[in-house]
N, C-alpha and C positions, 0 to 999 in steps of 0.2 A: 449141509444139514447137521445139526448137533444131535448126537446119540450118546448112550451110555459108554460106547466104545470109542468115542472121539468125534471129530468133525469130518464129514465126507462131502465132497463136491458131487452133486447129482444133477441129472437132466430129467425134466418131467417127460413122461411118456406122451406120445402123440395123441393118445385117446383123450387127454384133457383139452387139447386144442380143438378137437372135434366137438367136445361137450361145451366148449367156450368157457372153460374153467382155467383161471390163471392162478398158479401157486402164489401165496402171499406170505410175507414174514408173519410169524405167529402160527402158521398152520401146523397141525399135528399130522404126521405122514407115516406111511410105511415105505421103506426103501429096499432096494436090492443092491448089494455090494458085489460087484463082479470083478474078478481078478484080471481078466484080459480084455475087458471092454468097459465102457463108461457105466458108472453107477446110475441107477434110475429111481425116480419117485414113482411108486406103483399105486399108492392109495392116498388120497387126501381125505382125512376124516371130517365128519360134519362139523361145521363151524358154529360157535354159539353167537358170533357176531362178526361183522367186517365193516371197515370204513373204506370209502372211496379215495378220499384225500386226507391223510396219507393212506396208501393201500396197505392195510394190515388187518389181521384176523385175530380173534380170540382175546381181545383186550379186556382186562379186568378193571383197571383203574384209569380214569382220565384226570390227571392232576392239573387243575387250572390255577396258574400262578399269577397273582395280581399284587400290586404294591399299594401301600397306604397313600403314597405321594410320589410324584415324579417317576412315572406318569400316574396321573389320577385314575383310579379304577372306573370302568364303565360297567354299570349293572346290566346294560343292554347286551353287551358282549358276553359277560359272565352268564347271563340267563340263556343266551343262544347256545352257548357251549354246554351248559347243564341239560338243556332240552335235547340236544343231539345225543349226549351221553345216555340219558334215560331212554330215548327212542331206540338206541342200539343195545340196550341191556348192559351198559357200562356204568360202573359206579363213579359218579363225579365227586371229586374232593377238591375243595377250594383251599389253596395255600396262600396266605397273606404275608407278604414280606415287608421289610422296613418298618416293623412295628416299634423300633426304637426311635423312629423319626416322627411318627404321627400315630394317632389312635386308630385302632381297627374295630372299635366297639360297634359302630353302625353296621359295617359289613358283617361282622360276626353275628350280631343280633338278627339280621335279616335271614341269613342262610342257615344258621343253627335252628331258627324257629320253624323252618320248612323241612327239616330233616336231612339237610345236606351237610356232610361232614366238613368242618371248617377248622383249619389249623393255622395258628399265628406263629410265624418263625422270625428269628432275628439272627443273621449271620454274625453279628457282633457279640451277642450274649449267648447264642446257642439255643435260645428258646425254641421249642417245638421240633427240633431236629430229630430227636429220638422218636417222637410221636409219628412223624412222617415215615421214618424208617420202618416202624412197626406196621404202618398201613400198607406200604408197598412191598414188604417182604414176601417173597414167593409168588409175586404177581407179574403179569405182563402189563406194563405201564406206559402211557404216553403223557408227556409233559407239554403243556401249551401255555403260551403267555406272550404278550407283546414285548418288544425290545425294551431294555432298561428296567424291567421289573425285578431283576436279580435272579433270573432262572439259572444261569451258569454258576453263579456263586452258590446258590442253593444246592445244585447237583454236586458241586465239589465238596460241600459240607457232608452230603449224604454218602458220597463215595470218593475218598481222597485219591484214588488211583486215576480218576478221570483227567485231572489237571486241565480243565477247560479254561481258556482265556476269558476275561470279562467280555461279555457281548457275543461270545461264541457258544453255540449249542452243539453243532455237529463236529465230531472229532474222530479221525480215523485211529482206532486203537489197534496196535499191532498184536492182537490176540484173537482167539477163536470167536467167530461170530457167524450167524447164518444170515444170508443176504438174499433178498428178492426185489428186483427192480431197484428203486432208489432208497428203500427202507431197510434199515439194519436193526437187528436186535442184539444187544450184548448184555452180559451178566451185570446185574446191578442190585445191590442190597438183597441178595438171595433170590432174586427173580430176574426179570428182563426189562430193559428200557428201550423204547423205540428211538432210534437215532435217524433223523431225516434232514437232509440239507434244506435250508430255507424254511424250516418248520416253524409255524406261528399259529396264532388263533385264527388267522385268515384262512389257512388251509381247512380247518374244521368248519368255519362258517360257510364255505363254498362246497363242502364235501357231500352232504346228503340232505335232500329236500324232505320236509315233513308236511304231509297233507293236513288241511285244516281240521278234519275229523279226528286225526290222530294227535293233534297238538295238545289238547287238554290232558292227555295221559302222560305227557312229557313234563308236567308240573306236578310233582308228587303231592303237594299240599292241596291240590284240587280234588284228589281221589275220593275223599269221603263225601264230597258234595255232588259228585256226578250222578245223574239220574234223579236228582231231587228237585230240579228246576220246574217251573210252571209249564213251560213249553218243551216238548221233546226235541224241537229244532233249535233250541237255545244255543247261541254262539258263545255265551259266557263273556260277552264284551260290554254290554250296556242294557240288556233287556230287563224289564220289570219282572219280578218273580224268579230271577236268577239267583240261586243259592251262593254261587261263587261271588257275584257282585255284592250280595248282602254280607258275605264274609269279609270282603275287602272294606266295606263301609263300617263294619264293626271292629276292624283291626285284627281279625283272625288271620287274614292273608295280607302280607305286606303290599302296600300300594305299588312300590317299584316293580314287584314281580308281576302284578296284574297289568301294569303299563307295558311291560315287555311282552306279555302274552298278547295283548291287543295289537301291538305293533307286528308281531310275528303272524297273527291271525290275518291281518289285513294284507300281508304279503302272500300268505299261503292260500287265501281264498281264490286267487287267480291261477293257482298251479293246477294243471291237468295231470291225470295219472300217466298219460303217455310221455310227459316230460321227464318222468322218473326213470 
């Protein structure tokens, strides 16, 4: 556990096991430091959010790293990740790499128009690096992205002490860090970065299910239209009198975003609450 006085190795009290509470990386806790016996975690403060895969709490930023080319970005995956972030009360930030190789205008236009922060970066020119540093400074951040999008290269640019090899995300840093299960948090840009072995967008996609009634609230651009549809049972997928469908037809909501919503809705409508 990291404190103002240094790093302490602690064991969670048995009461947490009885309460079926597992300490997570990112938890804010109260500990006891004992001279002649093991240190203990006595209190786990209320979490503002938590993720199942990877297991981590109190996340501020989900940085979704995509490339303009090689590999080609998938709006379906991006939208799934932004929906999970919104559902968990985490701010999604889309970071677009390799902007020196291909245009990012289309992606930037879609996500900027719906109020999701989008930053274009180039490891060659340094474009956007300072902007990303400012966004993550002082925050607990998780970076996700498929292989070959330039995630390790980006992280090295943000923090030169990481020295990650190309294609490598997880790196054992011989410095103070607090660890719970397979997730580690280490100092990064004035805040903390989640370091998880085998970490990718697939972890998030399988992490937390969203019920169909909650799904519209995971698309921030839908908010001002909710409650205005002709039918109170509107699914916002294809019904006549649906304000969201009308907004898509008029170009106020990007078609790709609504297509993703419909895909997620069709998956979610078969989920039962007990499955959660």
